[in-house]
Each structure stands twice: as C-alpha cells, then as structure tokens.
N, C-alpha and C positions, 0 to 999 in steps of 0.2 A: 594436680596428676599426670596430664598433658605439659604442664611444662617440668615435671619433673622426667617424661621420659622424654622430652628435647633433650634436653640437657643431658643423659644417659646417650644420648645418641651421640652427641656434637663430643662426648667425650671418649667412648669409644672409636671414635676417627680418627681424634688429635691420638690416641695409644696407637693405633691399626697403622699412623700414616707415616714414619719412620721408613716402616717394612715394606710398605706399597711402592715407597719410592726411588725409583731405577738409578743406579752407578751412569755417570755420564758416559758416553762408548768410549772417548779419549781418557779416562781412565781404566779400560778395559781395555783397550789396546794398549796403551803403554804396560798391565799386569804382564800381559803375552808375552813382551819383547824380553820383558823381565826372567821370563819363564822360560826364553830361547836359549838364556845367558849368565846364568845362577854364578859362576866364579868376576863376573866382571858384577854381575849387581851386588852382589857378599862384598867385592873392596868400596863400592859408591858408598853403599849403606855403611858399613863401618865408618869410612872419614867422612861420612854427612853426620853421625851421630857423634864419633869423637869431636868437631868442630861443634858440635851443643852445650856439649859438655865442658870443650872450654869456655865456650862464649857466657856458661853458668859462675864459672871459677871467678875467683876474688883475689885477680893479678892485675900485676902495672900492663897497661897498656903494650907495651915494646917487647916483654916477656909474652905474650897475649901471642903476638907480633910472628916470634922465632918458634913458638913451638905451633903454631900452623904452618910455617915454611916446611922445617923440618918432619908435620904428616904426611904435607905432598909431596916431601923428599922420600918418605916412606912407603906411601902409594905409590910413587912413578915407578920406585925398586920394584915390587912386587907385581905393578899390575901396570907394566908403562904403556897398555889401551889407553888409557883411563889418564894422561899427563896433558891432554888438550885440558879437559875436564877440570884436571885439580888446580892447572894453574886462571882457570876462568872463575872456579870456586867463588867467591866471596868467602868471608868469617861472619856468619850469622848475628846477623843482630840480638837482641832478644825483642820481640815483639808481644802483645799483651794478646792474651790469649783467648782464640774465637769461640765460640759457642753456636755449633752446629743446628740450622734448622731439625732437623730430628727432635733433640736435645729440646729444644723449645716446642716442638710439638707436642713432645712427652711430657715433660711438664706442668702445660696448659691444658692438657687431659687432666692428669692429675688433680690440679686444681677443682676443673668441671664434675672431675664425682664426686670428691668430695661434697663442691656445692652440691650437688644433683640430692644426695645424699640426704646433705640438711634439710636442703625444702624437701624432701620423701618424709623425714620427722615433726617438722610441721605443717602438715594437708595431707600424708597418706597414713594408712594404719593396712597393718597384711587383717587380710581377713573385713574387711570393709565391702568387697563386692557382693560378699553375703546377706547385707540388708539394703544394697540400692534393691529403690523400690517401698521401701518402708511403709512411707507416708500411708499407702493405699490400706492400712488398718483404720483410719480415721474415718474411711467409704462404705467398710465392710459393713454389708448386719449380719447378728448372729445367727440371723432365723435360717438364712441358705449360705454362711457362709463360717461354721464355726469351727470346722478343722482348719481352715487355709488360718483365719486369726490361729489357733492352738502352733500352726507353721511355723507364725510370725514367731510370737510369743517365743519359741527354740532361740530362732535364731538374733532374734534382740535379745534371749538371757545369753545363751556365747557370747556373742559380740562383748556386753557390757562385762562379762568378767575379764576383757583383756583390758577395755576400755572405761571401766565404772565411773568417768566423768562424763557421759556422753550423754549430756542434758535432754537432747535430742529423742536421742534414747530410752533413757527414763522412761521421757511422757509421751514415748509408742505404746511402748511398754502397758504401760497401766491403759492407756483405753484398751487396749488388748482384754488386758482383765476384766474393767469396767464392766465390758463389753457379753464380754462371757458370766458377771454377773461375782465375781473371783474381789470382792470387795475388799477382804482385808492385805490380798497380794496389791489389789490398786491402790490402796493407797499408801502401801508399804513406795509404789513405784514413782508414784508421784511427787511421797517425801524426798526421795533422791534429787528426780528433775526438779522441786523444788531447792532441796539445798546447791543446788548448780548452776540454778536460774533465779537468781530468789523473787527478781523486781518483773516477775512474769506474770501480767495478772490468769493468765486463761491454766500455767498451770494451778495456781492459788487455788480457782473456780473449780476444779476439776478434783482436785489435794481433799476441797471442803468436802465437795458430793462424793467424794469414796468414801471419806470420813463419817459422814452423814449417814448413807446407806449403811454400815457399816455398824452401825450404833444405833440403825432404825431410830430416827428422826431425835437422834438426843445429842448435843450439839453439850463440846466440853469445852477446856476451856482454849484449847491449842485451836479446836473448831471456829470459836465465837471470835479470837483473834482475827484469822485467817476472812471472816465474814468481815471483820471490822476495812483491813484495808483492802478486798475487795470494793466497799462500799467506796473508801473514801475515792479512788479512782472511778470507780458506775457506781452514786449516789441512787441511780433505776433504776439497778439489775433486780429485774424480778425474782428471776429467781431463788436470788440469794434473799432478797426480803420476804417472798414467802417461804427457804427454811428456818428463818427466826419466828417469822409468824406460828408456823406448828408448832417448835419449841416452845416458846409462849403459852398457846392453846394447852401442851399437855401439859406443860407445870400452871397451869388453870389461871395464866396473868391474861383475861380478855383485854383489858385497856389497853396492853401494848402489841396484844395481835391483830386488835381495831385496828391502829396507828399504823402498823408496818404492810397491810394486807389495801390499807387506800393508797398507798406510794405507792403500792406496784400497778396499781388503776395507770399512773402517772405514766406509763412505758408498754402495759401488756396490750397487744394489739392482738390476741386468738377469743372469738366470741365464749368460745366455750369457755374459755380459762374468764373470761370475766364476768359471764352469768354467775359460772359457777364462785367467784368471788365477792361479787357480788351480797347471791347469798348466804355463804357464810359469813360476811360483815353484822350483816342481817340476823343473824342467830345471834353474835356475838354483841350485841347491841340489846336484844334484849336478855339475855345476861347480865350485862355489865349493868342497866337499868335496875335491873332490881336491888345489885349490888350499894349501886352508888348513886349519890344525891346530887352528885357535879350535873350543874345546870346548863343546859346548852339550849339550840333553837331549830325546832323540828321544820323544816320543807320540804314540803310537799309537789313537786315540778310536775306540770298534765299540759295538754293540749287543749285550747277554747275546741266549742263543741262544733263551732261550724266551721274549723281549719282545716281542711282538707287533703292538706300537703303536712307529709310531716319536713321540719327543717335536717339540715346533712350536717355532719360537725360532731362538735363536744362540746357540753354541757357544763358551766365551770359553776358552782355557788360558793359566792363568797362573800364573808362578813369584812369589811375592811372601814375604818374612816369616816363619817361623814364627810359626801365632797369627794371622796377617793382616799388614795392615797396607798400605802405596805399592807396588806391583807393582814386581818390575825387570823384567821380561818379559810381555808379552803377546802374544796374534792371534787375531781372530775369528775362525772361519767356522757361516758357517747350518747350521743343521741336518738341511738336505735333500740335504748334501753327502758325512754315513754311511751309510759309516763314511770315515774321511780320518784323515790322518798330519800332524803339523806337527814345530818344531823350535823351543826354546825354546832359545837363546843372544843375543848381543848386537848380532846384524842388527837384534831387535824389541824390545831395549829401549826404554821406556818414556822415556827419557829418556842423555844421555849424562853426568851426572854419578852415573847409578845402574844401571852396565853387571852385567848376572848376572856377567862373569867377573871381578869385585871381592869380591860374594858370599860370604861365608865355608860358613854354610849357608842351606837356604830348602827351602819347599816348594809342591809343585804344587797347584792348584785346579784342576779339570774341573766348570764348571758350564755346565746349559741354563736361560738366560734367556725367556719365553715371552716379556716386553717388549723384549727385547732394548736393556735399561740394564744397564749392568756392576753395580749396584749388587744384594745376591741379595736371593727375597722367599722365601715359607714355600711351598712346592711346589717350588720347582726342584730340579728332578734333577743332583745334586752331586756329585763324586768328589775326597776327599784323597788326597794319599801322606805318607807321613812325612819328617823331613828329611833332605836330598839338599844335597852339595857338588858341584862340578863335580871339585875334586881338581888333583892334578900334571899334567903328560902328555901333556894336551891329547887324551884319550880320552874321547869323550861316549858317556851313559848313556841307555837305553830304557824307558822306559813303555810298558805295555800296559795300557787303561783301557776299564774294561768298564762301558759305564753303564744303570742302572736307576732307578724309580724310588725307590727307598730303598737305592741307591749307598750303601757305607759307607767308609770310610779306608782303603785300599790301603796298598803299599809299592813 
C-alpha cells in the first residue's frame, strides 16, 4: 500500500509540473513588446505563417524561392518598417517536431497513474483497514471478550462479502465462531478457508475440530479424510489421534482405540492428559481381554525395594528380535508413572507388516531413557529378558521387571 501511494504522489507531481513551470523572462518580455506593436506583429506573423506553409508545399525549389521573394515584396509594400527583417528572413526549413518538456511530464504522469492503479488492484482493496489487526481474534478469550469477538465477526463477514477468496479472513472468522461455541458456522468458515488454502495443515485441523464438535464426536467420511491428511503430515498429533480414539470407542472398537491412545503418549506432555489416557487404556484392555483371545506379554515394571531414587525420563518397554533389531512392539510411559503395567501384543506393533504374533521368538527390553530418545545411551537403567515366544493357545505371559541402576538380564 505504501508503494501505491508513493506512485500516486509522483504521478500527481508529474501531471501538475507543466502548470507549475514558469515561462522564461525573455519570452514574457517579447510578449509585451509585441503587444505594444500590434500592426507590426500582425504583418510579421502573417509573413512567417505563409513562409511555413510554402515550405511544406510540394513544388520546385526555384518556384518556392520566387514565391518567397513575392511574399517579401508584399510585406515590404504593406509594412515598410519590416523590410530589413523580410530581407534577412530565411526560408524556413523543415525541422523535426520537438516534444515539449511539459508534454513529457504529462505522459509520464499518465503512465505512473496507470501503474499505481495496477499496483493497488494487486495488493490493495477498499475496506482493508476495517480488518486491520484481526489477528487478535486468535488470542481473545471468549469468557472475557465475547463482545469483541462478535464485533470482529461482523467486520470479517462484511469484508468477505467483497473478498470471498481471502483464506486468512475465513480462518480468523472460523476461530471467532469456534470460540463462541458456534460450531456449525465455524465449520463453514474453515471449509471456505480450506478451499482457498488446501495445503494448510492448521486449517485442516481446525476444520476437523469444528466438524467433530458440531457432530458431537461422530466422524463422517470428510472428517476421517481430514484426519488422515493431518496424520500424514504429523503422525503423532495427539488431538487428532484422540478424536479418532473417541470415535472408535463410540462404535465399540476397543482394539483401534487402544492402538490410537498408545500413540498419543508418544508426544503428549501434559501430566493430567497422560494419566487420563493411561487409565482409559487400562479400562479398554479389560474390555478387550474379555472379547479376544489374542496372546500377548503382560509386563509389570517397578522399582527395587531398596531403590531410594526414581529415574527421570521415559520408560521404553520393547519386544524385539533376540540380540537386537527393529522392534516388533513397543510402548512408552513417563518414569513418574512407576510402577505401572503394560501389554505387548499386536495392538502396539510397530507396523502391520511386523506383528508380534508372527515372531517365532523375541526378547523384552525395558530401558529408562533420560533424554526421551529410543536410542540407548551409557548409564541408562536397563532390564533384558531371556528368549520368549507367544506360543499357541492364546495364553498371555506375565513378566515382572524390577528396575535398578545396574539391572541385569532377567527371565
């Protein structure tokens, strides 16, 4: 916008410059002299105009010279006082037309006005000042600023009537509706933002959230597609995984809910959410165990009775090939949850191509990582089982792991 106004100012100066430029004093003096001798001025003017016309006529050079002499004789007869000027006046030659500086400035000003208009059409819009500062919507709390949120709704709505392809304004309008609990309107606004900013993951997320709240936890086909697109860009997004888990619980799919809730713990940092998720997994495990005979390894992890300090970090419980390698199944829990119990089975497999139930034998590794990374480091608390197998018959096995700083292999 600043560039537009600068161009417009320069254009205005160029247009006004010819009117502001004063004529030279010599020209002004000449005008006054001519005004004092109107008869002489008329004769001279008539003579000069006729000579200029004669120069443009397509005639022989000798004929042109004779006509010029005749014109001079007429001028001498009518105005004797101009005789000396007539004798000295040469026959004007054809000269190329010269462009006056004023015309140049006028043309330059016209071009600049057109350029400024084009710039404004590209980057400016009438009424843009009405939504300046609308980003504040993202930080407003509905409990204290509901009136301000509604005011921004009105401004953004009026703006979008003239600028319906403004994705950012649709996004901000969606947040205003979402904060005020107007989930249907928020869903519509985020849908418009998504149409004009299809690749933006944050738009996808808030559109999914608005649809989820509007439908009270029911995910339709569009919502599931949005969730898949978000997880493709952010596989451990805890909010999306939790939405999918709640939807799975609603339709009675305990197995999928267990898998999804375990995945949320890979990135969830809030202690209250972690505790609630672990409790939900425990309840779902009980329901799943009564419905399925799928085998697994139950692992209870605790600290030794003589251990006075608790390790800090993340506890990894992993079923892997004997001697190491890509894990078949894994879960992670923060160390402040100790003691706790987890189950290693196909529901926590690392991939659908490497199910724990398909492994002939494996070993269980329990390790405390102080930096939260899966890769082990010197000094980590660690416990390693002997060779294990699930076997036939669908019976689960139980391991009790006691962690100490110098824990050795167990069985």
